[in-house]
N, C-alpha and C positions, 0 to 999 in steps of 0.2 A: 595456893594448893599445900597451905599448912593443913588446912579445914580439912583436905581430904587425904592428907594424909594421916591424919587422924580416924578417920571413919575407915580407911580403909586396915589400920593397924586393928579395931575394934572388931572388924570384919573377919580378920583372920584367926585374934582370939578369943571371939564365939564360936568361931567354924570348928576349930580343932576341937574345944570344950565339947560340942556335939557330934561332931563325928568320927572325932579320936582314933584309934588305929585304922579303919577306914577313909580315911583320907591320906590323898597322893599328892595331894598342889593345890595348890590356887594361883591363879595364874592373871594376870591383867592384860589387855589388849586395847584396842580402839584410840579414841583420840588423849585419849592419859598417856597414852607411852609411843605417840607419833608427835607431838608437840605443838598440837591446837586443841587443847581442851580449851572449852569456855561455856561458863557453868551456867550460863544460860540457853544454851543448843545443843551442848553434849551430856548426853549419859556415863555413865561408870561401866563398861566392864568386862563383866569379871569368867573364867571360866575355872570350875572347880571340876577336879579330877580325882574319880576314890578306885578303890578298888574291886570292891563287891556292891549288891546291890544294896538298899534301902527300904529300910519299913517306912510305910505308910505313915507311923507314929514317929518314928524322926523326921520323917518330909515335910509332917506340919512343923514342929520342933524347929526347924531348920528354918519354915517357911513365917512363922512368927519373929524371929529374928531379925530377918531380910524387911519385912514391911517393918519392925520398929526401927531400923536403922536407915532405913529410905527417908524416912521423916526428915534427918538430919542431912541428904542429898540434896545436890543442886535441883535443879528444877524438873529436867527429866529422868534425874533418877536413876537406879541402879538397876543394869538387867544380865542378867546371868543366867548359867546352862550349868548341870551336872551333868558329865559324864564317864562312863567305865576306864578305868584305863585301858580295857581291850581294844578298844574302837581307837585308839588313836595312834596306838603305833603294833603292826602297819595300820593304815588309814582304812577306818570302814567308811564306803559313800553309797550313799544318803546315811547321817551319820547319825546313829541312837543314842538318846537322850534318857536319862533319868528322872531332871525334873528342868525347869523354867523359868525365869521370872521375867516378868517388863512390869513399869506402871500399867498398861494396858489391861494387863488381867487382874489388876490389885483388885478391882471389885468382885469380880467372880471369883478370888480365895473368898475376900472378908466374909462376902454371901455365903460360901459354901463351899468349905477348907475341904472337908474330907473326896467330895464330887473333883476339886480340885486336881487334888494330890493323888487320886487315881488314876487320874485321867489326861491331864499335863505330864505325858512321856510320849514318844515314840520317835522320828525320825525328823532333821531340818538340815538344808542342803545348806543352809547359812553357815553353819558351824563348820565347812569348807575353808571358806572365805577367814573366819574366827583363827580357825587352828592356823590360818596360812600366816595372817598376821600375828600370831603369839609365836608359830615358828621362826618369822625374820625380825621381830621387833618387840614378843612381848618383854613382859617384867615378872620372874618367879619371885610372887610375894611370900610363896611357904612353899614349903617340900621339894621333889626332887627337880632338877634343874630342866629346862626345858627340852633340850635336845633327846634325855634318856627316856621321857614321854612320848613325845612326840615325831611324827615321821615327817618327810616331807610331804605335802600335799602335791599330784600331779597339776600338770596346766592345764589338764583337760577338765578335773575335778573345778579347780579354782573359779575357770570361766564356767564352766556351771551355773558354778554358784552365785557369782556378781552377775554372771549375764540375767537373773531375773530382775537384779535393780534400773533394768533399764530396758528391759523386752516393749517395755510400751512406752517410752521415752516419748514419742511423737505425742501421745493422747494426753500424759499427764508432767510434759515441761510447762503446759500453757498454766492448770494450777499450783503446782510445785517448782516452781522453774530455778530456783538455786538449789537446789538438793540433788533433781535430775541432769540439770548443767557440771555439777563438779563431781558427781558419781560417771558421767561421759569421760568424762576428763578423764578420770583415777584407771576405769577401763580401757581407754586406748592407751593409756600410756604403760600398762599392763602388756597389751596387745605389740605395742610398736617394740617396748625397751623389758619387759619382762620388769616391773618397778612394781615393788608393794608400796603402794601409798595413800597418805588418808583422803580426804573431797579435796582437805585445801592446800594440801602438797598436788593433787594432781589438777587444781585449778590453775596453782602455780609454773607447773612443764606446761600444762598447753599453750600457757600464755608465752612463751617462748618457742612452742614446737609447730603449735599450726600456722597455716601461711597466707590462713582466708582473714587478713586483717579485720573486715568487716565484724566474723565474730570473737576479737578480741575486746568490746565494751562490754557484750554479753557475761562471757566469763569473767572480766572486771567487777563488773556490779556482782553477780554473785558471789565472789571473793568479798567483796566492802558486806551485802548481809552475812556472811557468812561469819565474820570478823565483827560486823560493830552491830549488825540486828537491824540495821537502814532495809528495808525494805527495797528488793531493784523494781524497775515500770518495767513493763512485759509489753512488749510488742506482739502480739496472738505467729503472725506470720513468720517473722524474724526467727524465734526462738523454734517456731516449728521446722522450720528451714532448719536453724542451727543442727535439730535433732537428728533430724533426716540425713543430716551432711556427717556428722559425728556417727551413727549408726551403720551410715557406707564405708567407713573408714576404717571401725572395726572391724566389721565382717571380710574386708580384703584383707587385714592381715594374718593370713590363714599359713 
């Protein structure tokens, strides 16, 4: 975590230099604030809030900084969005963003930076989930305190946001078993108990909360893969049955 702290300090310093007075705050969310950061499986989740528009020139300067720091990041890299303070409180959904980056878009930016900064803006439903984690569990790395910038995301908007992670669970669980298993667990934990959990915490909650003993091994194996990288074995029929059961439980908890 010492290397992560150094990277974040550098990120904050350079963000302040580039964005100047337009920078409202920088907020850390995701596994790094939920006690389950894994350098082999976790990305560094950041949200940057600004006061006003950002020119394409400044966006390219900022992206150059992010791409350079991304070389020092863990395997899954940095993931960030820049949003205006005006969409945070009151919360706007789907949420407009000014710029986004993840390693999935690295080649696009490197091959055509002007096109990237011109087109990488719009709205993103995922931001409702990110805002929720920030509001309840996030860390202010720089700038205004969280509760002064963000309003609470409604249960309806949060659920709509996280539903996209599991709506195709019956099909996707066969090829992405660990991720879908743990996401199903944390969504059910929210529906039943309004808990804002990480994937790991969702799995740990489900180990105690689910009455169906035959599914415990699926969850246990998913947690083991998440923590150690040891890929879980998959019985197609059983994991699909598990996904069907979990989706029914989630939809029933209205």
